[in-house]
C-alpha positions as a printed Julia matrix, in Angstrom:
598×3 Matrix{Float64}:
  82.6   -19.98  -163.96
  80.23  -17.27  -162.84
  79.74  -16.49  -159.17
  76.54  -15.11  -157.76
  77.65  -13.7   -154.42
  75.34  -10.69  -154.75
  72.39  -12.65  -156.07
  69.46  -13.36  -153.73
  69.32  -17.04  -152.71
  73.08  -17.5   -152.65
  75.0   -17.68  -149.31
  77.76  -15.24  -148.5
  80.38  -15.55  -145.7
  80.28  -12.4   -143.55
  83.44  -10.4   -143.8
  83.64  -10.31  -139.96
  83.9   -14.13  -139.83
  86.84  -14.4   -142.2
  89.94  -15.69  -140.36
  88.18  -16.38  -137.04
  89.53  -19.33  -134.99
  87.29  -22.33  -134.38
  85.28  -21.85  -131.16
  86.21  -24.14  -128.25
  83.39  -26.49  -127.26
  83.05  -29.62  -125.15
  83.27  -31.64  -128.35
  86.79  -30.36  -129.01
  88.07  -31.41  -125.55
  88.18  -35.18  -125.3
  89.45  -36.99  -122.22
  90.92  -40.42  -122.86
  90.72  -43.51  -120.57
  93.66  -43.52  -118.16
  94.35  -47.24  -118.32
  94.61  -47.35  -114.5
  93.06  -50.36  -112.67
  89.84  -48.64  -111.58
  88.08  -52.02  -111.28
  89.9   -52.59  -107.96
  88.06  -49.82  -106.12
  84.46  -49.46  -105.03
  82.48  -46.29  -104.44
  81.68  -44.93  -101.01
  78.23  -45.59   -99.6
  75.76  -42.73   -99.83
  73.53  -41.86   -96.87
  69.76  -41.89   -97.32
  68.88  -38.58   -95.68
  66.77  -36.55   -98.15
  65.71  -34.03   -95.51
  69.28  -33.18   -94.49
  69.52  -29.8    -92.76
  73.26  -29.16   -92.53
  73.65  -27.33   -95.91
  71.65  -24.4    -94.52
  73.66  -24.11   -91.31
  76.56  -21.75   -90.6
  79.31  -21.99   -88.02
  78.86  -18.98   -85.76
  80.72  -20.14   -82.62
  83.92  -22.1    -82.14
  83.61  -25.85   -81.5
  85.42  -27.57   -78.68
  88.96  -28.4    -79.76
  91.21  -31.32   -78.88
  94.84  -31.35   -79.94
  96.24  -34.8    -80.57
  99.71  -33.55   -81.57
 101.32  -35.43   -78.69
  99.61  -38.72   -79.55
  98.32  -39.11   -83.11
 100.76  -36.52   -84.44
 103.74  -37.88   -82.52
 103.19  -41.52   -83.5
 103.41  -40.51   -87.17
 106.85  -38.87   -86.88
 109.96  -40.4    -88.42
 111.75  -39.42   -85.23
 109.18  -39.31   -82.37
 109.49  -36.39   -79.99
 111.97  -36.57   -77.15
 110.58  -35.78   -73.68
 111.95  -32.23   -73.99
 110.29  -31.65   -77.36
 107.05  -33.15   -76.06
 107.06  -30.73   -73.16
 107.75  -27.84   -75.54
 104.75  -28.85   -77.63
 102.51  -29.29   -74.59
 103.44  -25.87   -73.24
 102.76  -24.31   -76.67
  99.29  -25.87   -76.84
  98.49  -24.59   -73.35
  99.68  -21.07   -74.24
  97.54  -21.08   -77.38
  94.45  -21.9    -75.33
  93.67  -25.57   -76.02
  91.64  -26.95   -73.1
  91.61  -30.6    -74.19
  94.95  -32.16   -75.1
  95.58  -35.83   -75.88
  98.99  -36.3    -74.28
  99.91  -39.85   -75.19
  99.35  -43.58   -75.38
 100.78  -44.51   -71.95
 100.28  -48.26   -72.31
 102.33  -48.31   -75.52
 105.67  -47.85   -73.77
 107.57  -46.35   -70.87
 108.33  -43.09   -72.69
 104.68  -42.1    -73.08
 103.82  -43.28   -69.55
 106.67  -41.28   -68.04
 105.68  -38.16   -69.96
 102.11  -38.29   -68.65
 103.42  -38.76   -65.12
 105.89  -35.9    -65.51
 103.35  -33.24   -66.5
 101.05  -34.35   -63.64
 103.75  -34.53   -60.96
 105.45  -31.29   -62.06
 102.17  -29.35   -61.99
 102.44  -28.45   -65.66
  98.73  -28.9    -66.39
  96.56  -25.84   -65.65
  93.42  -26.69   -63.7
  91.19  -25.72   -66.64
  92.97  -28.1    -69.04
  91.79  -31.7    -69.47
  94.38  -34.22   -70.59
  93.36  -37.3    -72.54
  95.1   -40.66   -72.94
  94.41  -43.38   -75.51
  94.08  -47.1    -74.91
  93.04  -50.23   -76.74
  90.29  -52.38   -75.23
  92.52  -54.86   -73.37
  92.44  -55.14   -69.59
  96.16  -54.87   -68.88
  96.43  -51.85   -71.18
  93.42  -50.16   -69.62
  94.82  -50.64   -66.11
  98.19  -49.19   -67.13
  96.47  -46.27   -68.86
  94.33  -45.33   -65.86
  97.35  -45.7    -63.57
  99.17  -43.02   -65.6
  96.46  -40.5    -64.62
  96.76  -40.86   -60.86
  96.64  -37.38   -59.28
  95.48  -35.51   -62.42
  92.98  -32.64   -62.02
  90.96  -33.39   -65.15
  91.5   -36.46   -67.3
  89.77  -38.5    -69.99
  90.41  -42.07   -71.02
  89.89  -42.58   -74.74
  89.13  -46.18   -75.72
  88.81  -47.39   -79.29
  88.31  -50.49   -81.36
  87.86  -50.91   -85.1
  84.3   -51.64   -86.22
  84.46  -51.66   -90.04
  83.57  -54.85   -91.96
  87.1   -55.38   -93.32
  88.53  -55.25   -89.8
  85.83  -57.56   -88.45
  86.6   -60.05   -91.19
  90.4   -59.72   -91.53
  91.73  -58.48   -88.17
  89.29  -59.7    -85.5
  87.67  -62.55   -87.47
  84.58  -61.91   -85.42
  80.9   -61.2    -85.79
  79.25  -57.82   -85.28
  78.15  -58.91   -81.82
  81.68  -60.0    -80.86
  83.2   -56.69   -82.03
  80.52  -54.75   -80.17
  81.33  -56.75   -77.03
  84.96  -55.61   -77.22
  83.79  -52.02   -76.89
  81.27  -52.79   -74.13
  83.72  -54.85   -72.07
  86.45  -52.24   -72.53
  84.14  -49.49   -71.29
  83.22  -51.56   -68.21
  86.92  -52.06   -67.42
  87.64  -48.34   -67.74
  84.89  -47.6    -65.22
  86.14  -50.27   -62.82
  89.78  -49.18   -62.91
  88.93  -45.49   -62.68
  86.89  -46.19   -59.54
  89.7   -48.31   -58.11
  92.73  -46.11   -58.96
  91.64  -42.48   -59.24
  90.7   -40.38   -56.23
  88.21  -37.59   -55.64
  90.75  -35.01   -56.8
  90.31  -36.18   -60.41
  87.42  -35.05   -62.6
  87.21  -38.09   -64.82
  85.72  -38.41   -68.31
  85.32  -41.1    -70.93
  85.64  -41.09   -74.72
  84.85  -43.91   -77.11
  85.76  -44.17   -80.81
  84.35  -46.74   -83.26
  87.53  -46.67   -85.31
  87.2   -46.69   -89.1
  83.79  -45.06   -88.66
  83.93  -43.94   -92.29
  83.73  -47.6    -93.44
  81.41  -48.86   -90.7
  77.72  -49.45   -91.44
  75.8   -46.6    -89.8
  73.36  -48.9    -88.05
  76.22  -50.88   -86.54
  78.16  -47.76   -85.48
  74.98  -46.62   -83.73
  74.49  -50.01   -82.09
  78.04  -50.08   -80.71
  77.83  -46.5    -79.39
  74.51  -47.29   -77.69
  76.02  -50.39   -76.08
  78.93  -48.32   -74.75
  76.54  -45.7    -73.38
  74.5   -48.37   -71.62
  77.63  -49.08   -69.56
  78.77  -45.5    -69.02
  75.25  -44.18   -68.39
  75.61  -40.56   -69.54
  73.3   -38.14   -67.77
  73.26  -34.58   -66.47
  76.77  -33.89   -65.19
  78.11  -37.15   -66.69
  79.02  -36.51   -70.33
  80.3   -39.09   -72.77
  82.45  -38.18   -75.77
  81.61  -40.2    -78.85
  84.34  -39.66   -81.41
  83.58  -40.76   -84.98
  86.93  -40.94   -86.75
  87.59  -40.7    -90.44
  90.57  -42.94   -89.72
  90.99  -43.13   -93.48
  89.16  -40.42   -95.43
  86.86  -42.29   -97.8
  84.15  -39.99   -99.14
  83.31  -36.45  -100.1
  82.94  -33.97   -97.22
  79.21  -33.78   -97.97
  78.78  -37.51   -97.37
  80.84  -37.21   -94.19
  78.42  -34.52   -93.04
  75.46  -36.76   -93.9
  76.88  -39.5    -91.69
  77.21  -37.06   -88.78
  73.69  -35.7    -89.2
  72.35  -39.29   -89.3
  74.21  -40.26   -86.13
  73.27  -37.05   -84.33
  69.6   -37.67   -85.13
  69.57  -41.34   -84.08
  71.73  -41.39   -80.93
  69.75  -41.58   -77.72
  70.73  -39.34   -74.79
  72.02  -36.83   -77.35
  71.97  -33.94   -74.87
  74.59  -35.74   -72.76
  76.87  -36.58   -75.69
  79.8   -34.58   -77.0
  79.9   -35.69   -80.65
  83.47  -35.42   -81.86
  84.92  -35.41   -85.38
  88.41  -36.74   -86.11
  89.2   -36.41   -89.85
  92.3   -37.55   -91.67
  93.31  -36.03   -94.98
  93.64  -38.99   -97.36
  91.43  -37.32   -99.98
  92.79  -33.85   -99.23
  89.46  -32.61   -97.85
  89.86  -33.02   -94.07
  89.27  -29.32   -93.31
  86.05  -29.28   -95.34
  84.94  -32.58   -93.78
  85.46  -31.17   -90.27
  83.62  -27.93   -91.02
  80.67  -29.7    -92.61
  80.51  -32.19   -89.73
  80.19  -29.27   -87.3
  77.38  -27.88   -89.47
  75.79  -31.35   -89.3
  75.77  -31.51   -85.5
  79.28  -32.35   -84.25
  80.41  -30.52   -81.12
  84.17  -31.01   -81.1
  87.1   -31.37   -83.51
  90.24  -33.43   -82.94
  93.34  -32.62   -84.99
  96.94  -31.44   -85.05
  98.74  -28.18   -85.68
  99.5   -27.8    -89.39
  97.91  -31.18   -90.16
 100.63  -33.41   -88.72
  99.65  -37.09   -88.56
  99.6   -40.48   -90.25
  99.86  -40.67   -94.05
  98.49  -37.36   -95.35
  97.91  -36.13   -91.8
  95.17  -35.28   -89.33
  92.91  -32.31   -89.92
  94.79  -29.02   -89.52
  93.72  -27.16   -86.38
  95.49  -23.97   -87.48
  93.59  -23.74   -90.76
  90.28  -24.56   -89.05
  90.81  -21.93   -86.36
  91.97  -19.26   -88.78
  89.05  -20.01   -91.12
  86.74  -19.03   -88.27
  88.81  -15.93   -87.52
  88.66  -14.83   -91.17
  84.84  -14.92   -90.94
  84.68  -12.85   -87.75
  84.2   -15.84   -85.43
  86.49  -16.05   -82.39
  88.29  -19.44   -82.58
  89.07  -19.14   -78.84
  92.63  -20.14   -79.72
  95.41  -17.54   -79.95
  97.12  -17.53   -83.37
  98.46  -13.96   -83.03
 102.11  -15.12   -83.18
 101.77  -17.65   -85.97
 105.48  -17.68   -86.88
 106.39  -18.61   -83.33
 103.75  -21.36   -83.38
 105.12  -22.67   -86.66
 108.75  -22.59   -85.52
 107.93  -24.4    -82.3
 105.94  -27.06   -84.18
 108.79  -27.51   -86.66
 111.29  -27.84   -83.83
 109.15  -30.36   -81.94
 108.15  -32.42   -84.99
 111.42  -32.02   -86.9
 109.24  -31.5    -89.96
 108.83  -28.3    -91.95
 105.61  -26.44   -92.63
 105.17  -25.92   -96.36
 105.82  -22.34   -97.58
 102.33  -22.35   -99.13
 100.57  -23.69   -96.03
  97.37  -21.68   -95.36
  97.84  -18.7    -93.05
 101.28  -19.82   -91.74
 103.55  -20.57   -94.7
 106.44  -18.23   -95.47
 104.94  -17.25   -98.84
 101.21  -16.99   -98.14
 101.22  -13.19   -97.73
 103.61  -12.65  -100.65
 102.57  -11.63  -104.15
 105.03  -12.33  -106.95
 102.66  -11.26  -109.74
 102.9    -7.59  -110.64
  99.14   -7.25  -111.07
  98.56   -8.85  -107.67
 101.05   -6.48  -106.08
  99.39   -3.49  -107.64
  95.96   -4.6   -106.41
  97.28   -5.16  -102.89
  98.98   -1.77  -102.83
  95.78   -0.06  -103.98
  93.81   -2.08  -101.44
  95.95   -0.79   -98.57
  95.57    2.77   -99.84
  91.79    2.4   -100.13
  91.55    0.91   -96.64
  93.52    3.79   -95.15
  91.35    6.32   -97.01
  88.14    4.63   -95.86
  89.33    4.61   -92.25
  90.27    8.29   -92.45
  86.85    9.2    -93.86
  85.17    7.44   -90.93
  87.52    8.96   -88.37
  88.73    5.5    -87.37
  91.99    3.57   -87.41
  92.6     0.89   -90.01
  92.13   -1.77   -87.32
  88.61   -0.48   -86.62
  87.19   -0.91   -90.13
  86.28   -4.11   -91.98
  89.27   -5.69   -93.69
  89.09   -5.55   -97.48
  92.39   -5.9    -99.34
  92.6    -7.91  -102.58
  94.4   -11.27  -102.36
  94.79  -11.05   -98.57
  91.95  -12.88   -96.78
  93.18  -11.59   -93.41
  95.42   -8.78   -92.2
  98.9   -10.37   -91.87
  99.55   -8.12   -88.88
  96.85   -9.96   -86.92
  98.99  -13.1    -86.86
 102.26  -11.32   -86.19
 103.41  -11.08   -89.81
 104.68   -7.91   -91.45
 103.84   -6.31   -94.79
 107.45   -6.6    -95.9
 106.85   -9.67   -98.04
 103.86   -8.03   -99.71
 105.74   -4.82  -100.46
 109.17   -6.18  -101.34
 108.03   -9.47  -102.9
 111.12  -11.34  -101.78
 109.99  -13.4    -98.81
 112.2   -16.4    -98.24
 111.09  -19.74   -96.91
 113.52  -20.04   -93.98
 114.04  -23.05   -91.78
 111.71  -22.68   -88.84
 113.18  -25.31   -86.53
 116.69  -23.82   -86.69
 115.36  -20.29   -86.28
 113.29  -21.43   -83.31
 116.31  -22.86   -81.49
 118.38  -19.71   -81.98
 115.54  -17.44   -80.88
 114.34  -19.59   -78.01
 117.79  -20.45   -76.58
 119.85  -17.37   -77.52
 117.3   -14.6    -78.27
 118.63  -14.28   -81.82
 115.87  -13.35   -84.28
 117.5   -14.02   -87.65
 116.23  -12.18   -90.73
 114.54  -14.53   -93.18
 117.26  -14.49   -95.83
 119.85  -15.21   -93.18
 117.78  -18.18   -92.01
 118.05  -19.57   -95.53
 121.8   -18.98   -95.63
 122.49  -20.62   -92.27
 120.15  -23.54   -92.95
 122.51  -24.6    -95.75
 125.3   -24.95   -93.17
 123.11  -27.17   -91.01
 121.94  -29.14   -94.05
 125.55  -29.81   -95.02
 126.22  -31.0    -91.47
 123.27  -33.39   -91.45
 124.14  -34.69   -94.92
 127.7   -35.41   -93.79
 126.99  -36.78   -90.33
 123.37  -37.95   -90.41
 121.06  -38.1    -87.4
 119.47  -35.34   -85.37
 121.19  -31.99   -84.88
 120.82  -30.92   -81.24
 120.29  -27.31   -80.11
 123.86  -27.31   -78.78
 125.21  -28.4    -82.15
 123.17  -25.74   -83.93
 124.6   -23.05   -81.64
 128.15  -24.36   -82.08
 127.73  -24.32   -85.86
 126.32  -20.79   -85.73
 129.27  -19.53   -83.69
 131.71  -21.26   -85.99
 130.05  -19.7    -89.02
 129.43  -16.14   -87.76
 130.89  -15.54   -84.27
 134.51  -16.62   -83.74
 135.29  -17.41   -80.09
 138.52  -17.41   -78.09
 138.72  -21.16   -78.66
 137.97  -20.9    -82.35
 139.42  -17.74   -83.87
 139.33  -17.32   -87.62
 139.24  -14.58   -90.23
 141.46  -11.91   -91.68
 140.26   -9.08   -89.39
 139.76   -8.92   -85.62
 138.17   -5.73   -84.26
 139.83   -4.26   -81.13
 138.23   -0.84   -80.62
 136.43    1.91   -82.52
 135.86    5.62   -81.98
 133.52    7.86   -83.94
 133.37   11.63   -84.24
 131.64   14.18   -86.44
 133.65   16.2    -88.97
 133.12   19.88   -89.67
 131.22   18.87   -92.82
 128.74   16.9    -90.7
 129.9    13.44   -91.77
 131.05   10.68   -89.43
 134.74    9.99   -88.95
 135.7     6.54   -87.72
 138.96    5.25   -86.27
 139.25    1.49   -85.84
 142.0    -0.41   -84.11
 142.14   -3.94   -85.46
 144.38   -6.88   -86.15
 144.56   -7.34   -89.92
 146.36  -10.38   -91.32
 148.06  -10.81   -87.94
 149.34   -7.23   -87.66
 147.95   -4.48   -85.45
 146.48   -1.85   -87.75
 144.64    1.47   -87.44
 141.96    2.05   -90.05
 140.27    5.39   -90.65
 137.38    6.4    -92.83
 134.55    8.9    -93.24
 131.0     8.57   -94.44
 127.35    9.28   -93.87
 127.08    7.18   -90.68
 129.41    4.72   -88.91
 128.81    1.89   -91.38
 129.6     4.03   -94.42
 132.73    5.3    -92.63
 133.77    1.71   -91.88
 133.29    0.68   -95.51
 135.51    3.62   -96.47
 138.13    2.47   -93.95
 138.05   -1.09   -95.26
 138.69    0.16   -98.78
 142.19    1.13   -97.61
 143.02   -2.57   -97.21
 141.39   -3.47  -100.54
 138.11   -4.73   -99.1
 135.14   -3.64  -101.22
 131.9    -3.89   -99.2
 128.39   -2.76  -100.13
 125.46   -2.83   -97.7
 122.36   -4.72   -98.85
 120.3    -5.15   -95.69
 120.57   -4.37   -92.0
 118.64   -5.48   -88.92
 119.21   -5.12   -85.2
 117.51   -5.86   -81.87
 118.33   -6.07   -78.18
 118.87   -9.47   -76.63
 117.19   -8.61   -73.34
 115.78   -5.72   -71.34
 117.75   -3.41   -69.06
 120.71   -1.09   -69.2
 123.22   -3.95   -69.39
 121.52   -5.52   -72.39
 123.53   -6.53   -75.43
 122.49   -5.87   -78.99
 122.63   -8.13   -82.01
 123.22   -6.74   -85.5
 122.71   -8.63   -88.77
 124.21   -7.23   -91.96
 123.87   -8.53   -95.51
 126.8    -7.38   -97.64
 128.0    -7.66  -101.19
 131.71   -8.42  -100.93
 133.37   -8.77  -104.28
 131.21  -11.28  -106.12
 129.66  -12.76  -102.97
 126.55  -11.9   -100.95
 127.01  -12.87   -97.32
 125.49  -12.19   -93.9
 127.5   -11.2    -90.86
 126.52  -11.11   -87.19
 127.8    -8.9    -84.4
 126.92   -8.94   -80.68
 127.99   -6.17   -78.33
 126.67   -3.94   -75.56
 127.19   -0.99   -77.94
 125.0    -1.08   -81.04
 127.62    0.67   -83.22
 130.27   -1.86   -82.22
 127.77   -4.68   -82.83
 127.21   -3.32   -86.36
 130.94   -3.07   -87.06
 131.45   -6.61   -85.76
 128.7    -7.79   -88.1
 130.56   -6.25   -91.06
 133.8    -7.92   -89.92
 131.93  -11.23   -89.62
 130.75  -10.99   -93.24
 134.15   -9.87   -94.54
 135.94  -12.69   -92.73
 133.46  -15.22   -94.08
 134.2   -14.03   -97.62
 137.85  -15.06   -97.2
 137.12  -18.34   -95.4
């Protein structure tokens, strides 16, 4: 057979195409039906608003914020906050700068009622902070709710009733007019009881929520809100808060924004309305829904720190505030000590913040990829060079470091995780108790180590571990007491001096295996000398990490030392506390050595 590859009119495969793989196209990627029962679910209703304006808007100032951690967040906890934890959370929110705080559901039980009374009677509420309390639209509940506010400086009653078709049909078994009347009658009762119970010392406000707004027909939501306003009569100096909750998130954030723009356009007396957005995170888009609602005309956002709340949670106030900060907009909330905020929230909620949580997670400023690390390192170098060229400090020039949307230092984080790439997750609640109650600021890897002790305790005993139990477990693990002495070595005294060669000489009096012993050693510093001394009793110790801090201010202050050691085949932390920092360091070594033999 004769080939004609060089003859005109015959095709020839280019040499460059020989052996090429088949190009990927849409035709080569075929999705298959899932087999899931999609017929059970309907699509969300679109909003007819072709001239929508919100896509062109930008958020340039912070909205009003309301924290509902103590109400919506608390009611979703497996173990609701104790009064002490509630107070801790309230004080945190005040310190951060929240001026509107929903503090409870006082008609739901004595615990919530007593908490509201306690913060009023103890003067815990700054005069520029407005507390809010929730109630259903029943007379006895409204009376009890208003009664809880007696003597408050600034207070809002928040009344709600569900307005969605499913609730009208299944829960209330009522018509639109009957459901609207629940809201109108409830509003009238709030006004009557506020006039009867509260005195002139209280600046009183009112908030109404057509619950399940996301599933309520827009014309009916508008009708109910107008009926409520007809009773409240908002005017200059008499605001009403209309809160439109995404009780269950049901649509894309863009449709949520459309609903807010529609309501904002159609509500009468708009200049006297604070339009509030309250997203939940069922579709995972609560933050976007809140931001787009603000662009569409909302004035205020309700949510919880770190997204605590029912099911998938309320919208996350930390992420929303930090998103503004990252764009050069002052959130008017102080996130500068974000680890402290996280630890307090974990302690109060008894729930951990995910290590990958935006802005606050243990790992969010850590790069494990080598290429990411290299880019970050070069970014820091370029930033420093740019600042030097301009004759400014790094804090005075615009932030621009790859993979880091904000400067970790601005929220109280260090660059250690970025540089060393070994950030550990830690257990914030435990660390919070030790720092808050005992001024002990545990290094991150030590937090992980000690958390295993507490985890073993909870697995064995069940229930909540109190701060006292955490401290007792910490002492038992790291700090033997007179009532609970353990370990091979007990330090009595130590003296250091400098040899003629310039090294440190150390003499330690100790009880070793029950016998009084004098240990001596030399080295480049007291710790190296102590390791040398311990070698004489067959203890091989190698220093891995060291941290120290004072426990308080003043000449009589004690110091805490934390030492991570390799002892034989084990890696263990030790803790030492003493008025002398050298002795504290030696005690920390002894703590680790003793733990290795435990």
